[in-house]
GUZA-635380 format. One record per residue (C-alpha): x, y, z; residue in one letter. Coordinates in steps of 0.05 Angstrom, whole numbers, plus 32768, in hexadecimal, padded with zeros to 4 digits. Last residue first. Example, Ala and Ser with C-alpha at 12.3 -4.5 7.8 and 13.67 -1.06 7.14 Angstrom:
% residues 2
81117FEB808Fs 80F67FA6809Ca 
END
This chain:
% residues 114
81F7800081C0r 8211801A8179r 81DC80338150a 81BF80188110l 8194803280D8l 81747FF180AEa 81647FDD806Dm 81437FA38052e 81567F79800Bs 813A7F477FE4g 81167F038001n 81547EDA7FF9r 81847F05801Ag 819F7F508012r 81A37F788053l 81BD7FBE804Dt 81D37FDE808Ba 81D4802A809Ds 820B804680CFi 81F6808780E2r 822080BE80FDn 823F80D780C0d 822980A6808Et 8251806180A6r 823A802B8075e 82267FE2808Bl 821A7FB18055r 81F87F65806Av 81F57F2B803Ds 81C77EED8045y 81BE7EA58021n 81F87E858008d 82337EAC8019r 82297EB08068d 82247EFC8067g 82587F3D807Ff 826B7F7E805Cs 82857FB28086v 828F7FF78073g 82AD803B804Fd 830480208057s 82F37FDC804Et 82E77FA38080m 82C27F668068k 82AC7F2A8092t 82A27EEA807Dy 827C7EA780A4q 824C7EC480C6v 82157E8F80DEd 81CF7EB480F5f 81B97EB48135v 816B7EC48138a 81467EFC8172g 81277F1A812Ar 81717F23811Al 81AD7F158132l 81F47F188120f 82317F088148s 82827F078133v 82867F378101v 82CC7F4780F7k 82FC7F7D8104d 83117F7B8144n 82CC7F70815Fa 82837F788141i 82457F6A815At 82087F708133i 81C27F7A8146s 817D7F7E8121i 813B7F82813Ap 80FD7F7C810Cs 80D67FAF80ECs 80977FA380CAl 80877FDB8089g 80767FA2805Fa 80B87FB0802Fr 80DE7F9E807An 80FE7FD5809Fq 813B7FB380D0l 81377FD78113s 81717FEC813Ag 81B17FCC815Ct 82077FCF8155w 822F7FAB817Ft 82777FC5818Eg 82BA7FC8815Bd 82A97FEF8120w 82D980248135t 82EB8071812Dw 833080848140a 832C80B08181t 834380FD817Eq 8381810F819Fa 8372814981D2y 8376811D8210g 834280FB8230g 837980CD824Ep 83B180ED823Aa 83D980CD81FFf 83DA811481D0l 83DD814081FDl 841E8124821Fl 8436811781D7l 842D816781CFp 84558176820Fv 848881528201n 84AF817381C8f 84A481BC81E7l 84B981A0822Fv 84FF8175820Er 850F81C281E6r 850181E38222m 854081C0824En 852E8193828Bm 
END
């Protein structure tokens, strides 16, 4: 094996090695959970599951909500049912913030991947 081939292939091996040195791309996929804070100071459990760049499940206060659209952008995710509510997820450093807008105003939550 000649030296050029060895020098060329070593960086590729490091890139694809399990637990190697390549940085894994960040993804929204997973289940995000937290507590939604309303204006009265009460908190409600919230869970959002994203798979393949689409919100596949949204639970708030134990109730399942219909998700009719998902919009992925470079800085966040928006989803909702077009008529009753919309949610915006944004990533800041290692935190995810959620803003829910509905008929009764808006509420905020901090979420973590479960």
